[in-house]
ROFI-309137 format. One record per residue (C-alpha): residue number from 1; chain; x, y, z; residue in three letters. Coordinates in steps of 0.5 Angstrom, whole numbers, m for minus. Layout:
BEGIN
  num  chaine      X      Y      Z  residu
  NUM       A      X      Y      Z     ALA
...
END
This chain:
BEGIN
  num  chaine      X      Y      Z  residu
    1       A      0      0      0     MET
    2       A      3      7     m2     TYR
    3       A      2     12      3     ILE
    4       A      2     20      2     THR
    5       A     m3     22      8     SER
    6       A      0     24     15     GLN
    7       A     m6     21     19     ASN
    8       A     m5     14     15     GLU
    9       A      3     14     16     ALA
   10       A      2     16     24     ASP
   11       A     m3     10     24     GLU
   12       A      1      5     21     ILE
   13       A      7      7     25     PHE
   14       A      3      7     32     GLU
   15       A      0      0     29     ARG
   16       A      7     m3     28     LEU
   17       A     10     m1     34     SER
   18       A      5     m6     37     GLN
   19       A      8    m12     33     GLU
   20       A     14    m16     35     LYS
   21       A     18    m16     29     PHE
   22       A     18    m11     23     VAL
   23       A     22    m10     17     ALA
   24       A     24     m3     15     ILE
   25       A     28      0      9     ASP
   26       A     29      7      6     SER
   27       A     31     10     m1     GLU
   28       A     34     17     m1     PHE
   29       A     38     21     m5     HIS
   30       A     45     24     m3     TRP
   31       A     50     26     m8     THR
   32       A     51     34     m7     ARG
   33       A     47     36     m1     THR
   34       A     50     36      6     TYR
   35       A     45     31      9     ASN
   36       A     41     25      5     PRO
   37       A     34     27      3     ILE
   38       A     29     22      5     PRO
   39       A     25     20     m1     ALA
   40       A     21     13      1     LEU
   41       A     21      9      8     ILE
   42       A     19      2      7     GLN
   43       A     16     m2     13     VAL
   44       A     12     m9     13     GLY
   45       A     11    m15     17     THR
   46       A     10    m22     15     ALA
   47       A      2    m20     13     ASP
   48       A      3    m13     10     GLU
   49       A      7     m8      7     HIS
   50       A      7      0      7     TYR
   51       A     11      5      2     LEU
   52       A     11     11      6     ILE
   53       A     12     17      1     ASP
   54       A     16     22      6     VAL
   55       A     17     27      1     THR
   56       A      9     28      3     GLU
   57       A     10     27     10     ILE
   58       A     13     32     14     LYS
   59       A     12     31     21     ASP
   60       A     16     25     23     TYR
   61       A     14     24     31     THR
   62       A     11     18     30     SER
   63       A     17     15     26     LEU
   64       A     21     17     32     GLY
   65       A     17     14     37     LYS
   66       A     16      7     33     PHE
   67       A     24      7     32     LEU
   68       A     25      8     39     GLU
   69       A     20      2     42     LYS
   70       A     25     m3     45     ASP
   71       A     20     m9     45     ASP
   72       A     19     m8     37     CYS
   73       A     25    m11     33     ILE
   74       A     27     m7     27     LYS
   75       A     30    m12     22     ILE
   76       A     34     m8     17     ILE
   77       A     40    m11     12     HIS
   78       A     46     m7     13     SER
   79       A     43     m2     17     CYS
   80       A     48      4     18     SER
   81       A     46      9     13     GLN
   82       A     39      8     14     ASP
   83       A     40      9     22     LEU
   84       A     44     15     20     ILE
   85       A     38     18     16     LEU
   86       A     33     16     21     PHE
   87       A     37     20     26     TYR
   88       A     37     26     22     LEU
   89       A     30     25     20     MET
   90       A     27     24     28     THR
   91       A     33     26     32     LYS
   92       A     32     19     35     LYS
   93       A     36     13     36     VAL
   94       A     33      6     33     THR
   95       A     33      1     38     ARG
   96       A     32     m7     38     ASN
   97       A     36     m8     31     ILE
   98       A     36    m14     28     PHE
   99       A     42    m13     22     ASP
  100       A     40    m19     17     SER
  101       A     47    m18     14     GLN
  102       A     51    m19     20     ILE
  103       A     46    m25     22     ALA
  104       A     48    m28     16     TYR
  105       A     55    m27     17     SER
  106       A     55    m31     23     PHE
  107       A     54    m38     20     TYR
  108       A     57    m36     13     ASN
  109       A     64    m34     11     ASN
  110       A     61    m29      6     ARG
  111       A     62    m22     10     HIS
  112       A     58    m16      8     GLN
  113       A     53    m20      3     ILE
  114       A     48    m16     m1     SER
  115       A     41    m16      0     PHE
  116       A     40    m19     m7     GLY
  117       A     45    m24     m5     GLY
  118       A     42    m26      1     MET
  119       A     35    m27     m1     VAL
  120       A     38    m32     m7     GLU
  121       A     42    m36     m2     GLU
  122       A     36    m37      3     LEU
  123       A     30    m37     m2     THR
  124       A     33    m38     m9     GLY
  125       A     29    m32    m11     GLU
  126       A     34    m27    m16     ALA
  127       A     31    m20    m15     LEU
  128       A     31    m15    m20     SER
  129       A     36     m9    m19     LYS
  130       A     33     m5    m25     GLY
  131       A     31      1    m20     SER
  132       A     37      1    m15     GLN
  133       A     40      7    m18     ARG
  134       A     34     11    m20     SER
  135       A     31     18    m18     ASN
  136       A     27     16    m12     TRP
  137       A     25     24    m11     LEU
  138       A     22     24    m18     LYS
  139       A     14     23    m17     ARG
  140       A     10     20    m19     PRO
  141       A     14     13    m18     LEU
  142       A     14      8    m23     SER
  143       A     11      1    m22     PRO
  144       A     17     m2    m23     THR
  145       A     20      3    m17     GLN
  146       A     14      1    m13     LEU
  147       A     15     m6    m13     GLN
  148       A     23     m6    m12     TYR
  149       A     22     m2     m6     ALA
  150       A     16     m7     m3     ALA
  151       A     21    m13     m5     ASN
  152       A     26    m10      0     ASP
  153       A     21    m11      6     VAL
  154       A     17    m17      3     ILE
  155       A     23    m21      2     TRP
  156       A     27    m19      8     LEU
  157       A     21    m22     12     MET
  158       A     21    m28      8     LYS
  159       A     29    m29     10     CYS
  160       A     28    m27     17     PHE
  161       A     25    m34     20     PRO
  162       A     31    m37     17     THR
  163       A     36    m32     20     LEU
  164       A     33    m33     27     GLN
  165       A     33    m40     27     GLU
  166       A     40    m41     25     GLU
  167       A     42    m36     30     LEU
  168       A     38    m40     35     GLU
  169       A     41    m47     33     LYS
  170       A     48    m44     34     ARG
  171       A     47    m40     40     ASP
  172       A     49    m34     37     ARG
  173       A     43    m29     38     THR
  174       A     47    m26     44     THR
  175       A     52    m25     39     TRP
  176       A     48    m21     34     LEU
  177       A     45    m17     40     LYS
  178       A     52    m15     42     GLU
  179       A     54    m12     35     GLU
  180       A     47     m9     34     CYS
  181       A     47     m5     40     GLU
  182       A     53     m1     38     LEU
  183       A     48      2     33     TYR
  184       A     44      4     40     GLU
  185       A     50      8     42     ASN
  186       A     50     16     42     ASP
  187       A     58     15     39     ASP
  188       A     55     12     33     PHE
  189       A     51     18     31     TYR
  190       A     56     23     34     ALA
  191       A     59     29     29     ILE
  192       A     66     30     28     THR
  193       A     68     36     32     PRO
  194       A     71     42     27     SER
  195       A     78     42     30     PRO
  196       A     79     34     28     LEU
  197       A     76     34     21     LEU
  198       A     83     35     18     TYR
  199       A     85     28     20     LYS
  200       A     80     25     15     ASN
  201       A     83     29      9     VAL
  202       A     87     24      5     LYS
  203       A     94     26      4     GLY
  204       A     94     30     11     ALA
  205       A     99     24     13     GLY
  206       A    105     28      9     ARG
  207       A    104     35     13     PHE
  208       A    108     38     18     ASN
  209       A    105     41     24     SER
  210       A    105     48     21     LEU
  211       A    102     45     15     GLN
  212       A     97     41     19     LEU
  213       A     95     48     23     SER
  214       A     93     51     16     ILE
  215       A     89     45     14     LEU
  216       A     85     44     21     ARG
  217       A     83     52     19     GLU
  218       A     81     50     12     LEU
  219       A     77     44     14     CYS
  220       A     73     48     20     ALA
  221       A     72     53     15     TRP
  222       A     70     48      9     ARG
  223       A     65     45     14     GLU
  224       A     62     51     16     LYS
  225       A     61     54      9     ILE
  226       A     58     47      7     ALA
  227       A     53     47     12     ILE
  228       A     51     54     10     LYS
  229       A     50     52      2     LEU
  230       A     47     45      4     ASP
  231       A     53     42      0     LEU
  232       A     57     36      2     ARG
  233       A     64     39      4     PRO
  234       A     68     35     m2     LYS
  235       A     63     37     m7     VAL
  236       A     64     45     m5     PHE
  237       A     72     44     m4     LEU
  238       A     75     37     m5     SER
  239       A     80     34     m1     ASP
  240       A     85     34     m7     ASN
  241       A     84     42     m7     ALA
  242       A     85     43      0     LEU
  243       A     92     39      0     VAL
  244       A     94     43     m6     SER
  245       A     93     49     m2     ILE
  246       A     97     47      4     VAL
  247       A    102     45      0     TYR
  248       A    103     51     m5     LYS
  249       A    101     56      1     ASN
  250       A     99     61     m3     PRO
  251       A    100     68      0     LYS
  252       A     94     72     m4     ASN
  253       A     88     70     m9     THR
  254       A     93     71    m15     LYS
  255       A     97     65    m13     GLU
  256       A     91     61    m11     LEU
  257       A     89     61    m18     LYS
  258       A     95     56    m19     TYR
  259       A     92     51    m14     CYS
  260       A     89     45    m16     ASP
  261       A     81     43    m17     ASP
  262       A     78     50    m14     ILE
  263       A     72     51    m18     SER
  264       A     71     58    m21     PRO
  265       A     65     59    m16     ASN
  266       A     70     58    m10     VAL
  267       A     75     62    m13     MET
  268       A     70     68    m15     ARG
  269       A     66     68     m8     TYR
  270       A     71     65     m3     ASN
  271       A     78     66     m5     SER
  272       A     80     71      0     GLN
  273       A     76     67      6     ASP
  274       A     81     61      4     ILE
  275       A     87     66      4     ILE
  276       A     85     68     11     ASN
  277       A     85     61     13     CYS
  278       A     92     60     11     ILE
  279       A     94     66     15     GLU
  280       A     90     64     21     VAL
  281       A     93     57     21     GLY
  282       A    100     60     20     SER
  283       A     99     65     26     ALA
  284       A     98     59     31     VAL
  285       A    103     58     36     PRO
  286       A    108     52     35     GLU
  287       A    106     49     41     ASP
  288       A     98     49     39     GLN
  289       A    100     46     32     HIS
  290       A     97     39     31     PRO
  291       A    102     33     32     PRO
  292       A    104     30     26     VAL
  293       A    102     24     24     PHE
  294       A    106     18     26     GLU
  295       A    110     15     20     LYS
  296       A    112      8     22     ARG
  297       A    115      2     18     ILE
  298       A    113     m4     23     PRO
  299       A    119     m8     24     PRO
  300       A    119    m15     20     LYS
  301       A    118    m19     27     GLN
  302       A    112    m14     28     GLU
  303       A    109    m16     22     GLU
  304       A    110    m23     23     LYS
  305       A    107    m23     30     LEU
  306       A    101    m19     26     ALA
  307       A    100    m25     21     ASP
  308       A    101    m30     26     LYS
  309       A     95    m27     30     ILE
  310       A     91    m26     24     PHE
  311       A     92    m34     22     SER
  312       A     89    m35     29     VAL
  313       A     83    m31     27     VAL
  314       A     82    m35     20     ASN
  315       A     83    m42     24     GLU
  316       A     77    m39     29     LYS
  317       A     73    m37     23     SER
  318       A     73    m43     20     GLU
  319       A     72    m47     26     ALA
  320       A     66    m43     28     HIS
  321       A     63    m42     21     ASP
  322       A     64    m34     22     VAL
  323       A     67    m29     17     ALA
  324       A     74    m28     19     ALA
  325       A     74    m20     18     ASN
  326       A     67    m20     22     LEU
  327       A     71    m24     27     LEU
  328       A     77    m19     27     MET
  329       A     80    m15     22     THR
  330       A     87    m15     19     LYS
  331       A     88     m8     22     ALA
  332       A     86    m10     29     THR
  333       A     91    m15     29     CYS
  334       A     97    m10     27     ARG
  335       A     94     m6     32     LYS
  336       A     95    m11     37     ILE
  337       A    102    m13     35     ALA
  338       A    104     m6     35     SER
  339       A    102     m5     42     ARG
  340       A    106    m11     44     LYS
  341       A    112     m8     40     PHE
  342       A    111     m1     44     LYS
  343       A    111     m5     51     GLY
  344       A    103     m4     51     LYS
  345       A     98     m9     53     GLU
  346       A     92     m9     48     PHE
  347       A     85     m8     52     ASP
  348       A     81    m14     50     PHE
  349       A     75    m11     54     GLU
  350       A     74     m6     48     ASN
  351       A     72    m12     44     LEU
  352       A     65    m15     44     SER
  353       A     64    m21     49     LYS
  354       A     63    m26     44     TRP
  355       A     70    m24     40     ARG
  356       A     73    m25     47     GLN
  357       A     70    m32     48     ASN
  358       A     73    m34     42     ILE
  359       A     80    m30     41     LEU
  360       A     82    m28     48     LYS
  361       A     86    m34     50     GLU
  362       A     89    m36     44     ASP
  363       A     92    m29     42     ILE
  364       A     94    m28     49     THR
  365       A     98    m34     49     ASN
  366       A    101    m32     42     ILE
  367       A    103    m25     45     LEU
  368       A    106    m29     52     LYS
  369       A    110    m33     48     ASN
  370       A    113    m29     42     PHE
END
């Protein structure tokens, strides 16, 4: 059922809040704007489904109340982007999540399987991908788009009993709960503070502390302007442009023209702002500069230790029939090895309990005997 009425949407979310299990998905547009633009929310149970046109629905209070319900399980596939969208729409944190992608990975070595891939594996049905990249903001939506959107929750509900049964059979329901509870943490939705945005710029690792001070100022300014213009920061001014500006360090707007990847509009309207950022960043006292990124080539023995740890992860992955990268990434193995060679202990409490139960004893023994 296609819903464009606020009253109907409110009634549906109120009714679904009383259900034990509800499948949910979303379609949105996010290419240039600072935040994603919601277009459609799909919700459904085993018996019914609804496509709610959120370009027509302006009040998301009932959606927020539904998402917050602790006793209603929300079944979502690869949920992170949907959860961020819902949070931006409602300012509410979604509770009691069942991520079907993670659930599947807990009894099959295929990590981060697509929704279509999971459906085909579990049901034998091959879903059409025809509307996957269509314009979900354009109205009216085509019958093909509506069927594609409906399939997301229809087939999610059909897969759910198998996923739930397999987890229960392997006593891994608590594993999934621990993983999905990470999405209920406020830290997941936290915005990076402006003074730390520079750390996410590709290429920042090659700069000295003075250059990082300039980059820090530029990133904070870019974020502020991007919010004002409702543009993705990298659409407004790319990371490549920032790196070029910092590297060439122009003293005036004429020299700025020789920097890479700056659009004519930014040159016309923002060139002096960029020069001001360079001047402000350059004037910061040295003791207040950001620290340079650690440039460290790990010794061969450290790399050998990391490889040994990851080999154990692979063994445990096969033994427990769970995807290795879900169990522990290579980056975490390197981090453990690095801390060992720096004389520091790795805090296993930072890992979820199910990971600790599988890995802690073996990795601890490796570290003791290496």
